Backbone bond lengths (Angstrom), bond angles and torsions (degrees), N, CA, C in turn:
res aa  C-N    CA-C-N  psi(-1)  N-CA   C-N-CA  omega(-1)  CA-C   N-CA-C  phi
1 M - - - 1.460 - - 1.526 110.69 -
2 K 1.333 115.86 -41.00 1.458 120.30 -179.07 1.535 110.14 -64.06
3 K 1.358 116.66 -38.07 1.460 120.77 179.23 1.523 110.87 -64.61
4 L 1.332 116.73 -37.33 1.459 121.37 178.63 1.534 109.93 -63.45
5 G 1.332 116.72 -42.51 1.464 120.70 178.74 1.515 112.00 -62.41
6 V 1.327 116.61 -42.01 1.462 120.94 178.52 1.526 109.29 -65.39
7 F 1.332 117.43 -42.73 1.463 121.90 179.00 1.523 110.70 -59.79
8 V 1.329 117.37 -46.82 1.466 121.82 179.72 1.529 110.13 -61.55
9 A 1.324 117.22 -42.52 1.464 120.68 179.73 1.526 111.17 -62.68
10 V 1.338 116.67 -41.62 1.465 120.52 179.93 1.527 110.21 -65.90
11 V 1.317 117.43 -43.36 1.468 120.91 179.30 1.527 110.44 -62.76
12 L 1.335 116.99 -44.36 1.471 119.98 178.65 1.522 111.10 -61.92
13 A 1.324 116.79 -40.45 1.465 120.38 179.08 1.522 110.50 -63.62
14 M 1.331 116.88 -41.30 1.467 120.51 -179.98 1.523 110.95 -66.13
15 V 1.318 117.35 -43.12 1.463 121.20 -179.45 1.518 110.23 -65.14
16 S 1.335 117.15 -46.24 1.465 119.30 -178.68 1.520 110.91 -65.56
17 T 1.337 117.71 -35.86 1.458 120.84 178.13 1.517 110.40 -65.64
18 S 1.327 117.12 -43.67 1.462 118.91 -178.84 1.526 110.86 -68.12
19 L 1.310 117.89 -35.91 1.458 120.33 177.36 1.514 110.82 -66.72
20 Y 1.340 115.79 -41.39 1.455 120.06 -178.14 1.521 111.08 -67.50
21 S 1.325 116.83 -36.12 1.456 119.35 -176.17 1.526 112.25 -77.18
22 Q 1.339 117.69 -10.98 1.454 121.13 176.65 1.519 108.50 -104.09
23 P 1.340 117.11 102.34 1.456 119.48 -175.22 1.522 112.35 -60.83
24 A 1.320 114.48 140.91 1.462 121.18 176.54 1.517 107.47 -79.24
25 E 1.323 116.22 106.90 1.467 119.69 -176.67 1.523 110.46 -60.95
26 G 1.336 114.81 138.56 1.445 120.18 175.11 1.512 114.64 84.57
27 K 1.329 117.64 0.20 1.462 119.77 -179.03 1.526 109.86 -119.77
28 G 1.328 115.63 125.09 1.454 121.41 174.50 1.520 112.46 54.78
29 P 1.341 116.03 -148.01 1.462 119.83 -176.92 1.524 112.48 -67.66
30 H 1.347 117.37 -17.67 1.465 120.05 179.94 1.521 112.26 -61.11
31 K 1.332 116.29 -29.21 1.465 118.59 179.53 1.521 110.34 -63.09
32 F 1.320 117.30 -31.52 1.457 120.61 179.41 1.525 110.43 -72.80
33 I 1.306 117.12 -36.97 1.466 120.64 179.04 1.523 109.92 -63.50
34 A 1.336 116.70 -43.41 1.462 120.37 178.27 1.534 110.45 -62.95
35 Q 1.326 117.21 -35.50 1.462 121.22 -178.43 1.525 112.72 -72.20
36 L 1.329 117.21 -15.44 1.464 119.89 -179.31 1.525 112.31 -68.31
37 K 1.339 116.19 -25.71 1.470 121.03 -177.65 1.527 110.17 52.07
38 L 1.323 114.62 58.90 1.460 121.24 -177.63 1.528 111.72 -67.15
39 T 1.337 115.87 145.80 1.462 120.80 171.98 1.527 107.66 -74.35
40 E 1.318 116.99 168.97 1.472 120.33 179.27 1.529 110.38 -60.33
41 E 1.312 116.78 -41.34 1.474 120.93 179.13 1.535 110.38 -64.06
42 Q 1.329 117.03 -43.28 1.463 120.82 178.02 1.522 110.84 -63.17
43 K 1.336 117.24 -40.27 1.466 120.56 178.80 1.519 110.66 -60.98
44 K 1.321 115.82 -43.42 1.468 120.94 179.40 1.538 110.18 -61.59
45 D 1.325 116.25 -47.33 1.467 120.92 179.90 1.533 110.98 -66.16
46 F 1.342 116.19 -40.60 1.463 120.91 178.23 1.525 110.01 -59.50
47 D 1.337 117.06 -47.37 1.470 120.98 179.87 1.526 111.23 -59.95
48 K 1.341 116.91 -42.27 1.463 119.71 179.84 1.530 110.33 -61.33
49 I 1.326 116.34 -46.88 1.467 120.53 178.95 1.526 110.10 -60.48
50 H 1.334 116.04 -43.89 1.461 120.72 -178.07 1.539 111.30 -63.52
51 F 1.344 117.23 -46.07 1.462 119.85 -179.51 1.526 111.53 -66.76
52 D 1.338 116.62 -38.40 1.470 119.78 176.21 1.527 110.27 -61.79
53 M 1.345 116.01 -41.65 1.457 120.58 178.62 1.524 110.37 -61.76
54 E 1.330 116.77 -45.35 1.467 120.18 179.99 1.527 111.54 -58.68
55 K 1.324 116.33 -43.69 1.467 119.81 179.98 1.530 110.73 -63.31
56 Q 1.333 115.97 -43.26 1.465 120.03 178.54 1.523 110.63 -62.98
57 E 1.339 116.91 -41.06 1.468 120.59 179.82 1.525 111.34 -63.30
58 I 1.316 116.82 -40.95 1.468 120.34 179.38 1.523 110.01 -61.36
59 A 1.325 116.38 -47.19 1.464 120.23 179.28 1.530 110.85 -62.66
60 Q 1.331 116.53 -41.06 1.465 121.01 -179.17 1.521 110.83 -67.22
61 K 1.347 117.29 -40.80 1.464 121.03 178.37 1.521 110.62 -61.61
62 A 1.324 116.32 -38.08 1.467 119.84 179.11 1.533 110.27 -63.54
63 K 1.316 116.64 -42.54 1.471 120.08 177.47 1.525 110.24 -62.38
64 N 1.328 115.79 -44.08 1.461 121.36 -178.59 1.526 110.70 -62.55
65 E 1.322 117.09 -48.50 1.467 120.72 -179.09 1.523 111.24 -63.80
66 T 1.332 116.96 -38.46 1.466 120.66 177.59 1.525 110.04 -61.44
67 A 1.329 116.47 -44.10 1.465 120.47 179.30 1.530 110.50 -63.71
68 R 1.312 118.20 -35.96 1.469 121.35 178.87 1.535 111.29 -68.53
69 V 1.317 116.47 -37.24 1.468 119.67 175.33 1.528 109.10 -64.13
70 E 1.318 116.46 -43.53 1.462 120.55 178.50 1.530 110.90 -61.75
71 L 1.334 116.81 -37.72 1.464 120.51 177.46 1.530 110.44 -62.45
72 R 1.315 116.81 -44.33 1.472 120.00 178.43 1.530 110.56 -61.14
73 Q 1.324 115.77 -37.87 1.465 119.27 177.64 1.527 110.51 -63.51
74 L 1.316 116.47 -41.00 1.464 120.16 179.49 1.527 111.13 -61.89
75 F 1.334 116.95 -40.91 1.459 120.68 178.93 1.531 111.80 -67.54
76 K 1.327 117.04 -31.54 1.463 120.72 -176.90 1.531 112.71 -83.11
77 A 1.308 117.48 -6.30 1.462 120.70 -179.79 1.524 110.15 -59.21
78 D 1.314 116.95 153.14 1.463 121.50 178.39 1.526 111.12 -57.60
79 N 1.324 116.14 -40.03 1.470 121.54 177.96 1.525 108.57 -128.91
80 P 1.335 117.55 83.63 1.469 119.48 -178.41 1.522 111.28 -58.45
81 D 1.331 115.88 135.28 1.457 122.04 -179.14 1.530 109.21 -99.47
82 K 1.332 115.50 117.04 1.463 121.11 -176.13 1.531 111.49 -59.00
83 S 1.294 118.06 -42.78 1.464 122.36 -178.15 1.528 111.11 -63.15
84 T 1.309 117.08 -43.12 1.471 121.43 179.36 1.525 110.57 -66.42
85 I 1.332 116.29 -40.19 1.466 120.77 178.07 1.524 109.98 -64.48
86 E 1.322 116.44 -42.41 1.464 120.08 178.73 1.531 111.01 -61.73
87 K 1.335 117.51 -42.19 1.466 121.14 177.83 1.529 110.62 -61.82
88 K 1.313 116.79 -41.44 1.460 120.76 -179.53 1.533 109.94 -66.34
89 L 1.338 116.98 -40.57 1.465 120.64 177.32 1.534 110.87 -62.28
90 N 1.323 116.44 -40.61 1.463 119.77 176.98 1.526 111.24 -65.42
91 E 1.320 116.33 -37.26 1.461 120.61 176.54 1.536 110.19 -62.35
92 I 1.335 116.54 -44.41 1.465 121.09 179.18 1.525 110.38 -63.40
93 A 1.327 116.89 -41.61 1.467 120.55 178.38 1.531 109.92 -60.82
94 N 1.327 116.89 -42.23 1.465 121.01 178.61 1.533 110.90 -64.86
95 L 1.314 116.94 -38.88 1.466 120.70 177.62 1.529 110.76 -64.16
96 E 1.329 116.62 -36.83 1.468 120.83 177.04 1.534 110.50 -64.71
97 V 1.321 116.48 -41.69 1.469 120.58 178.17 1.530 109.20 -62.22
98 Q 1.327 116.39 -43.06 1.461 120.20 179.05 1.531 111.00 -60.91
99 M 1.334 116.76 -38.23 1.465 120.70 178.61 1.530 110.31 -62.87
100 H 1.324 116.62 -44.06 1.463 120.31 178.27 1.529 110.81 -64.18
101 M 1.330 116.40 -37.61 1.463 120.32 -179.05 1.525 111.77 -66.67
102 I 1.316 117.70 -31.01 1.471 120.51 176.02 1.524 108.90 -59.59
103 K 1.319 116.33 -46.42 1.471 120.63 -179.95 1.528 110.95 -66.61
104 I 1.312 116.76 -43.61 1.462 120.80 -178.48 1.522 110.70 -64.56
105 N 1.329 116.89 -43.92 1.466 120.16 178.63 1.528 110.76 -61.71
106 S 1.322 116.98 -40.08 1.464 120.60 178.62 1.529 110.72 -65.71
107 W 1.332 116.53 -39.65 1.455 119.92 178.52 1.533 109.90 -59.64
108 F 1.335 116.24 -45.77 1.464 120.10 -179.96 1.528 111.34 -67.46
109 D 1.338 117.60 -35.57 1.468 120.31 177.11 1.524 110.70 -62.31
110 V 1.326 116.75 -43.30 1.470 120.24 177.51 1.528 109.28 -66.31
111 N 1.307 116.96 -42.15 1.465 121.13 -178.27 1.530 111.38 -56.04
112 K 1.342 117.19 -36.18 1.468 121.57 179.64 1.530 112.02 -64.90
113 L 1.341 117.08 -26.48 1.466 121.41 -178.26 1.526 112.72 -77.19
114 L 1.308 116.64 -17.66 1.462 121.37 -166.46 1.528 113.19 -94.99
115 T 1.329 114.21 155.31 1.461 120.39 171.53 1.527 108.03 -73.64
116 Q 1.319 117.18 169.30 1.466 119.80 179.33 1.523 111.36 -60.69
117 E 1.320 117.62 -38.46 1.466 121.26 179.72 1.530 110.08 -66.19
118 Q 1.322 117.16 -43.75 1.463 121.04 178.47 1.530 110.70 -64.48
119 Q 1.321 116.82 -35.43 1.467 120.53 -179.96 1.517 111.78 -61.73
120 K 1.328 118.01 -33.32 1.466 120.94 177.64 1.523 110.23 -62.42
121 T 1.316 116.54 -44.56 1.469 121.35 178.45 1.525 110.20 -66.93
122 W 1.329 116.56 -41.80 1.466 121.73 -179.78 1.527 110.38 -62.00
123 K 1.319 117.18 -36.99 1.464 120.66 177.72 1.523 110.47 -65.03
124 K 1.325 117.34 -36.25 1.467 120.59 177.00 1.524 110.11 -62.20
125 A 1.321 117.04 -36.90 1.472 120.72 178.18 1.527 110.14 -63.87
126 L 1.334 116.87 -39.38 1.466 120.91 177.64 1.525 110.02 -64.57
127 E 1.318 116.72 -44.24 1.464 120.77 179.42 1.525 110.69 -63.40
128 Y 1.337 116.09 -41.57 1.466 120.58 178.62 1.534 109.92 -61.89
129 G 1.341 116.58 -44.48 1.461 120.75 179.37 1.518 111.77 -61.79
130 S 1.333 116.87 -39.57 1.465 120.95 178.56 1.521 111.11 -65.03
131 E 1.328 116.32 -40.75 1.468 120.31 178.97 1.524 110.84 -64.23
132 M 1.336 116.55 -43.16 1.465 120.72 -179.24 1.529 110.61 -65.47
133 K 1.328 116.89 -40.10 1.466 120.60 178.52 1.529 110.18 -63.97
134 Q 1.340 116.57 -40.49 1.463 121.21 178.86 1.529 110.43 -62.28
135 R 1.333 116.39 -44.22 1.469 119.85 178.53 1.516 111.33 -62.28
136 K 1.317 116.53 -41.17 1.462 120.95 179.87 1.533 110.01 -63.62
137 M 1.338 116.22 -42.05 1.466 120.06 179.08 1.522 110.33 -64.17
138 E 1.330 117.17 -40.98 1.461 120.50 179.37 1.517 110.60 -63.01
139 M 1.330 116.90 -39.71 1.460 120.37 178.44 1.534 110.76 -65.20
140 N 1.329 116.96 -38.61 1.463 120.87 -179.61 1.522 112.22 -68.83
141 H 1.316 117.23 -26.64 1.465 120.25 -179.65 1.523 112.56 -77.78
142 H 1.306 117.27 -8.72 1.457 121.02 179.00 1.520 109.80 -96.72
143 G 1.318 116.43 78.52 1.452 120.46 172.51 1.509 115.83 99.99
144 E 1.337 119.43 -12.97 1.458 119.96 179.07 1.505 109.37 -99.68
145 H 1.328 115.96 159.11 1.451 122.67 -175.92 1.513 108.78 -119.60
146 S 1.333 118.40 127.83 1.457 121.01 -175.58 1.530 112.61 -70.02
147 M 1.304 119.42 -27.47 1.462 122.45 -179.57 1.525 109.62 -107.64
148 A 1.302 115.78 45.28 1.461 120.94 -179.33 1.518 109.95 -62.21
149 P 1.332 117.17 148.12 1.455 119.57 178.52 1.516 110.50 -64.04
150 H 1.305 114.57 159.39 1.459 120.79 177.61 1.522 108.94 -60.15
151 P 1.350 118.19 144.32 1.456 120.41 -177.44 1.531 114.41 -55.46
152 K 1.324 117.63 -25.30 1.458 120.62 -179.32 1.525 112.29 -82.31
153 E 1.327 116.31 -10.67 1.459 120.37 -178.94 1.523 109.73 -99.15
154 P 1.320 117.35 145.12 1.459 119.60 -179.85 1.532 110.97 -68.83
155 M 1.319 116.10 148.16 1.463 121.66 177.41 1.520 108.84 -70.00
156 P 1.338 117.74 140.98 1.463 118.80 177.16 1.524 110.84 -65.62
157 K 1.327 115.18 145.42 1.467 119.59 179.42 1.516 109.24 -83.12
158 K 1.319 115.37 141.21 1.481 120.64 -179.18 1.506 110.45 -91.85
């Protein structure tokens, strides 16, 4: 039974990976990737950059989430120390910057692979991504809180 579960997990991982690596034409930033008309060599290099970026993002997210757990611990202390909390917040802010830099570095790595004509399309994808991120941030500022308590913790009473 355990082998069957592992087999199913591996198959699901393979299917989701293959679906993810094939951009959905006409949707979001994927439409720009399809418009690049990459050569086989460019596709290979693009995939390598993309997979490297994903691995870096996973590692970075783990660091970020760990720091957020540590921040919650600092707040729950019997005598929370403002200076320690401030240092942890600065650490989290730095981790967020590092996460953005992973994406930016990958964008520039892909940009180096492209012809000048392809770079124009690739720049549109960057602009589209920036616009979508801005819209998402605007939506989050309407009633949501960026430092919301952990889902397992009760919401503070107003």
